[in-house]
Each structure stands twice: as C-alpha cells, then as structure tokens.
PAGU-604676 format. One line per 8 residues: number of its first residue (from 1); their letters; for each residue x, y, z of N, C-alpha, C. Coordinates in nm, 3 decimals, always signed. Layout:
! residues N
NUM = A = X Y Z X Y Z X Y Z ~ ...
This chain:
! residues 106
1 = MAHWATAT = -11.279 -2.423 -9.694 -11.265 -2.536 -9.784 -11.125 -2.596 -9.775 ~ -11.023 -2.511 -9.756 -10.885 -2.560 -9.749 -10.865 -2.650 -9.627 ~ -10.931 -2.615 -9.515 -10.919 -2.697 -9.395 -10.978 -2.836 -9.419 ~ -11.093 -2.843 -9.486 -11.156 -2.972 -9.516 -11.064 -3.056 -9.603 ~ -11.003 -2.995 -9.705 -10.913 -3.068 -9.795 -10.792 -3.120 -9.719 ~ -10.738 -3.039 -9.629 -10.622 -3.082 -9.549 -10.660 -3.195 -9.454 ~ -10.776 -3.183 -9.390 -10.821 -3.287 -9.299 -10.849 -3.416 -9.374 ~ -10.908 -3.406 -9.493 -10.937 -3.524 -9.573 -10.808 -3.591 -9.620
9 = ASFIRWSC = -10.712 -3.513 -9.665 -10.584 -3.568 -9.708 -10.514 -3.639 -9.592 ~ -10.523 -3.580 -9.473 -10.463 -3.641 -9.354 -10.534 -3.772 -9.320 ~ -10.666 -3.774 -9.329 -10.745 -3.894 -9.303 -10.707 -4.005 -9.401 ~ -10.689 -3.970 -9.527 -10.653 -4.069 -9.629 -10.513 -4.124 -9.602 ~ -10.417 -4.036 -9.570 -10.280 -4.081 -9.540 -10.279 -4.173 -9.419 ~ -10.349 -4.134 -9.312 -10.359 -4.216 -9.191 -10.422 -4.351 -9.224 ~ -10.528 -4.349 -9.304 -10.597 -4.472 -9.341 -10.505 -4.565 -9.420 ~ -10.427 -4.509 -9.511 -10.334 -4.590 -9.591 -10.227 -4.652 -9.503
17 = RLYGALLM = -10.177 -4.578 -9.406 -10.077 -4.633 -9.314 -10.136 -4.748 -9.231 ~ -10.256 -4.725 -9.181 -10.322 -4.828 -9.102 -10.351 -4.952 -9.187 ~ -10.399 -4.931 -9.308 -10.427 -5.042 -9.398 -10.298 -5.120 -9.426 ~ -10.189 -5.048 -9.452 -10.060 -5.114 -9.474 -10.018 -5.198 -9.355 ~ -10.044 -5.148 -9.234 -10.011 -5.225 -9.114 -10.101 -5.348 -9.102 ~ -10.228 -5.333 -9.137 -10.321 -5.446 -9.129 -10.288 -5.556 -9.229 ~ -10.217 -5.520 -9.333 -10.177 -5.623 -9.430 -10.083 -5.725 -9.368 ~ -10.027 -5.693 -9.251 -9.943 -5.790 -9.181 -10.024 -5.913 -9.138
25 = LYPSALRR = -10.155 -5.901 -9.138 -10.241 -6.015 -9.104 -10.244 -6.119 -9.216 ~ -10.207 -6.078 -9.335 -10.205 -6.170 -9.449 -10.079 -6.256 -9.444 ~ -10.083 -6.374 -9.502 -9.961 -6.456 -9.511 -9.851 -6.380 -9.588 ~ -9.727 -6.404 -9.551 -9.616 -6.329 -9.609 -9.606 -6.344 -9.761 ~ -9.633 -6.461 -9.814 -9.625 -6.480 -9.960 -9.727 -6.392 -10.031 ~ -9.846 -6.381 -9.975 -9.950 -6.296 -10.034 -9.911 -6.149 -10.026 ~ -9.854 -6.109 -9.912 -9.809 -5.970 -9.896 -9.700 -5.935 -9.996 ~ -9.602 -6.025 -10.009 -9.491 -5.997 -10.102 -9.542 -5.978 -10.244
33 = QFSEEMIE = -9.639 -6.057 -10.282 -9.687 -6.053 -10.419 -9.783 -5.937 -10.446 ~ -9.866 -5.901 -10.349 -9.975 -5.808 -10.380 -9.982 -5.681 -10.296 ~ -9.903 -5.665 -10.192 -9.925 -5.555 -10.098 -9.917 -5.416 -10.163 ~ -9.822 -5.394 -10.250 -9.810 -5.261 -10.312 -9.935 -5.226 -10.391 ~ -9.984 -5.320 -10.470 -10.105 -5.294 -10.549 -10.226 -5.278 -10.459 ~ -10.232 -5.356 -10.351 -10.346 -5.347 -10.260 -10.350 -5.209 -10.194 ~ -10.236 -5.159 -10.152 -10.231 -5.026 -10.090 -10.268 -4.919 -10.193 ~ -10.220 -4.933 -10.315 -10.252 -4.837 -10.420 -10.403 -4.834 -10.451
41 = VFADQMRD = -10.463 -4.951 -10.463 -10.607 -4.959 -10.488 -10.684 -4.902 -10.370 ~ -10.642 -4.934 -10.248 -10.708 -4.880 -10.129 -10.701 -4.728 -10.129 ~ -10.584 -4.672 -10.157 -10.569 -4.526 -10.160 -10.661 -4.464 -10.265 ~ -10.670 -4.525 -10.382 -10.759 -4.474 -10.487 -10.904 -4.480 -10.442 ~ -10.944 -4.590 -10.379 -11.081 -4.603 -10.330 -11.111 -4.499 -10.223 ~ -11.016 -4.476 -10.133 -11.036 -4.377 -10.028 -11.050 -4.237 -10.087 ~ -10.962 -4.203 -10.181 -10.969 -4.071 -10.244 -11.104 -4.050 -10.313 ~ -11.144 -4.148 -10.394 -11.270 -4.138 -10.467 -11.389 -4.126 -10.371
49 = ACERDGWA = -11.391 -4.211 -10.269 -11.502 -4.211 -10.174 -11.508 -4.080 -10.096 ~ -11.392 -4.029 -10.054 -11.390 -3.904 -9.977 -11.427 -3.785 -10.064 ~ -11.385 -3.785 -10.189 -11.425 -3.677 -10.280 -11.575 -3.679 -10.304 ~ -11.631 -3.798 -10.315 -11.773 -3.813 -10.346 -11.861 -3.790 -10.223 ~ -11.824 -3.853 -10.108 -11.913 -3.853 -9.991 -11.848 -3.805 -9.862 ~ -11.729 -3.749 -9.869 -11.663 -3.700 -9.749 -11.620 -3.813 -9.657 ~ -11.618 -3.784 -9.527 -11.574 -3.881 -9.427 -11.658 -4.007 -9.430 ~ -11.788 -3.992 -9.456 -11.877 -4.109 -9.460 -11.834 -4.204 -9.571
57 = GGMGVWGC = -11.790 -4.149 -9.683 -11.742 -4.234 -9.792 -11.618 -4.311 -9.751 ~ -11.527 -4.244 -9.683 -11.405 -4.312 -9.635 -11.437 -4.421 -9.535 ~ -11.533 -4.394 -9.448 -11.572 -4.496 -9.351 -11.642 -4.613 -9.420 ~ -11.711 -4.586 -9.529 -11.772 -4.694 -9.607 -11.666 -4.786 -9.666 ~ -11.557 -4.727 -9.714 -11.446 -4.807 -9.767 -11.391 -4.894 -9.655 ~ -11.373 -4.835 -9.536 -11.322 -4.912 -9.422 -11.415 -5.026 -9.387 ~ -11.546 -5.004 -9.398 -11.642 -5.110 -9.370 -11.622 -5.230 -9.463 ~ -11.603 -5.201 -9.591 -11.579 -5.309 -9.688 -11.445 -5.377 -9.664
65 = VSGEIFCT = -11.344 -5.297 -9.638 -11.208 -5.349 -9.622 -11.195 -5.435 -9.497 ~ -11.261 -5.396 -9.389 -11.247 -5.473 -9.266 -11.301 -5.615 -9.283 ~ -11.414 -5.629 -9.349 -11.467 -5.763 -9.376 -11.377 -5.842 -9.469 ~ -11.325 -5.774 -9.568 -11.236 -5.839 -9.666 -11.107 -5.885 -9.599 ~ -11.051 -5.802 -9.513 -10.927 -5.839 -9.444 -10.951 -5.963 -9.359 ~ -11.059 -5.962 -9.283 -11.087 -6.077 -9.196 -11.103 -6.204 -9.279 ~ -11.190 -6.199 -9.379 -11.219 -6.320 -9.458 -11.096 -6.369 -9.534 ~ -11.028 -6.279 -9.601 -10.915 -6.320 -9.684 -10.796 -6.364 -9.599
73 = AFSSHLQI = -10.761 -6.286 -9.499 -10.646 -6.321 -9.416 -10.673 -6.451 -9.340 ~ -10.790 -6.462 -9.284 -10.825 -6.581 -9.207 -10.826 -6.705 -9.296 ~ -10.892 -6.696 -9.410 -10.900 -6.813 -9.499 -10.764 -6.847 -9.559 ~ -10.681 -6.747 -9.587 -10.548 -6.773 -9.641 -10.461 -6.849 -9.542 ~ -10.467 -6.808 -9.416 -10.390 -6.880 -9.314 -10.442 -7.021 -9.295 ~ -10.573 -7.038 -9.300 -10.629 -7.172 -9.286 -10.588 -7.261 -9.402 ~ -10.585 -7.206 -9.524 -10.546 -7.285 -9.640 -10.402 -7.331 -9.629 ~ -10.318 -7.250 -9.569 -10.177 -7.287 -9.552 -10.165 -7.414 -9.469
81 = VGISFVSG = -10.250 -7.426 -9.368 -10.244 -7.545 -9.283 -10.344 -7.653 -9.327 ~ -10.413 -7.628 -9.438 -10.499 -7.730 -9.496 -10.639 -7.740 -9.438 ~ -10.690 -7.630 -9.384 -10.825 -7.628 -9.328 -10.911 -7.535 -9.413 ~ -11.032 -7.577 -9.444 -11.122 -7.491 -9.522 -11.173 -7.377 -9.435 ~ -11.220 -7.270 -9.499 -11.273 -7.153 -9.429 -11.393 -7.192 -9.342 ~ -11.483 -7.274 -9.397 -11.602 -7.315 -9.323 -11.563 -7.397 -9.200 ~ -11.468 -7.488 -9.216 -11.421 -7.568 -9.102 -11.357 -7.478 -8.996 ~ -11.282 -7.380 -9.042 -11.218 -7.286 -8.949 -11.321 -7.206 -8.871
89 = LAALGLMC = -11.426 -7.159 -8.940 -11.531 -7.084 -8.870 -11.606 -7.174 -8.772 ~ -11.629 -7.298 -8.811 -11.696 -7.392 -8.720 -11.611 -7.415 -8.595 ~ -11.481 -7.432 -8.613 -11.391 -7.451 -8.500 -11.389 -7.326 -8.411 ~ -11.387 -7.209 -8.473 -11.388 -7.084 -8.397 -11.518 -7.074 -8.317 ~ -11.631 -7.109 -8.378 -11.759 -7.107 -8.308 -11.762 -7.202 -8.190 ~ -11.710 -7.323 -8.209 -11.705 -7.420 -8.100 -11.615 -7.371 -7.986 ~ -11.503 -7.311 -8.022 -11.411 -7.260 -7.921 -11.476 -7.147 -7.841 ~ -11.545 -7.056 -7.912 -11.614 -6.946 -7.844 -11.723 -6.999 -7.752
97 = SFFWAIFG = -11.798 -7.099 -7.800 -11.903 -7.161 -7.717 -11.844 -7.226 -7.593 ~ -11.732 -7.292 -7.609 -11.665 -7.356 -7.497 -11.624 -7.252 -7.392 ~ -11.559 -7.144 -7.437 -11.514 -7.042 -7.342 -11.632 -6.970 -7.278 ~ -11.740 -6.950 -7.352 -11.858 -6.888 -7.294 -11.917 -6.980 -7.187 ~ -11.922 -7.110 -7.217 -11.977 -7.206 -7.120 -11.894 -7.210 -6.993 ~ -11.763 -7.202 -7.007 -11.674 -7.210 -6.891 -11.670 -7.079 -6.813 ~ -11.651 -6.967 -6.885 -11.626 -6.838 -6.818 -11.745 -6.743 -6.820 ~ -11.842 -6.767 -6.906 -11.950 -6.671 -6.922 -12.069 -6.693 -6.831
105 = QG = -12.066 -6.796 -6.751 -12.180 -6.825 -6.665 -12.181 -6.742 -6.536 ~ -12.073 -6.667 -6.514 -12.065 -6.575 -6.403 -12.069 -6.639 -6.272
C-alpha cells in the first residue's frame, strides 16, 4: 500500500508541474491573475480523483483539463486580437483543409 501511495503522490506532483507549464499557453494577464488558484484547484481535483479512482481518476481529470486548456487558452488569445472563438475555429479548419489539399494528396 505504501508503494501505491508514493507512486500516486509522485503522479500528482508531476501532473501539477506539467499543468503549471501548460498554463504558459494562457495569455500573461490571465496567468498573473489566476495561475496560483488554478494550480491549487487542479491539485485538489487530482488528489480527490486519485483517492477515489486511482490512476484512472487522475487521467479523467487530465481529460477534462486538456479540453479546457485548449478552449480557454485559444479563445483568450483570439479575444485579445478581436476574433471570436467560432471565427478562429473556422479559420483553423480552412487552414487545415488548405494544407491537406496541398500536401495530403500524396
């Protein structure tokens, strides 16, 4: 049991470090204002999930966080330059279609 607790604590610490690094994707003003609380909430969620469901619980938290990071960071950067999230996704889709048409035809 002690080995599991040590491995889980290590997984949570590693996850918190990685999450803190991923916060660099957010605009700097958002990071300055909220990063400490975001890391604290993430750590609490990881601890609770790992205590309840083990590694699968921690991976579930990562599943939620990865989508949240993409949507929030992406839309925040778009708002800074005055583009809506939907317009940004449409532009990204067009760009991907363009590159697929040019390079994906083999």
